[in-house]
Steps between C-alpha positions, in 0.01 A plus 500: 500500500638840396600783742451874441725748658349842585589753772776261607250224573499162330137424438395146409257537213226298667127501476291316770537165323883527484495597877302189579743287312791659715298436820424136400859430420622647817250306708558167317881533545467645859724796413496799738434815301302831500319704246510884475205695342683815399300825472587866454546529878759214504695666204526824689600341832765295329681811414598572856474180685795259494331225700202505264733463197650189666145365527453542126823336413413177666126473390376190324265709290432864434168597349349836393240626735322805363380640178777780496768229488312325209477822314866595558595155358311578172635849475850351541417234246551228752137395538408293817215262453273584789456687821541230776402661830499334840150630543376293203668171592196342651247607239734376216665189664260429791354195303830352423606537875183328599530222236862430593432500871774734572556592869475875535595726798377862537738723699413865552228766545324600820361239751226290360547627137690200347240262654217706351682496170540122512111458572400726212745319268353153610158618392626506136751221547361270767797271486766770519756348748597784737714338764566807716434873540697739730492875554836611623534765770593863414872532434525122486795523252726638768367259776730193514261292717207578265686402203609168659133439583392562136780280365394225737131533390611475134712197564231324677231583243729391204335725239581477130433865445537782766322827427629791698299824514665770708590745224803561293797487544444363852338177373768427241782562743342281752473214246857542396617481859299185597398305196792259529421443859128412467570327172178537319536442115335835414463835687345807358413849630146599434463845651134587585354175352369369840325837553335478154407126538357561847295805383687720747624717215297544184705434184486732191233423241620281209511787253734701726732196535510451126576854414758544768322725740480249785756716674251791495222297653740380779614860555125607541451222745799565715627850423695566831692176474559492120527866362876523538556154331277585206532867448868560584706184493334311218492809272872455457415192279438732203845650531652140514291403198630800296858418605452139388350617158806745466751221582331267247517768227862579575593127479322477153690814392830334611423190298400707182 
């Protein structure tokens, strides 16, 4: 499967079927790997976060999460197949997870939210095999005892896939630090997915998701928490895109 390099990120050119194939292979061979869903926010954070860059270097797969990434790939004539976001994993692959009987673990969100997400999922997929849910305490990533407790829970539950929803880049860094210890074949950061599945937070209408305005919906839902990320930090993406286009043109000129 080909890789596409943009913004110093090596994207795997996957659609959901390709991603399922990667997940299946990892589980069959009992590899220990993790998947990154790269959106605009990740691209910006990678510019100034050395630890996050290390997380990216060791990833088993990196997929494009967000229409701006897909549009950028087309503008740069390196078209990526599909937006593959953590929030869509269950609607797109839920039936496959159910059919294969994969053991799933939900880690993240506020107390009671992962359990509610599980119950709602099981209404659509009655045989979805969720083997554990846990809401970590605030600041858990810096609490050694809490991390040991979570790792023990995962070792005892023996999940095939661990979904971690505590926000980026915290969830990716946590996975990077511990995935070789709890030894699940697949781990993936899923952001606010448990909040969406539980109904705690309403997800953007489909049209806004398709047209790339999901960020605007989320901003309107949680303006105090998200205004800086979307209006200041992520606006730098346009500058990066212009730089990438300029670099591409310059390379073409050099070859001419």
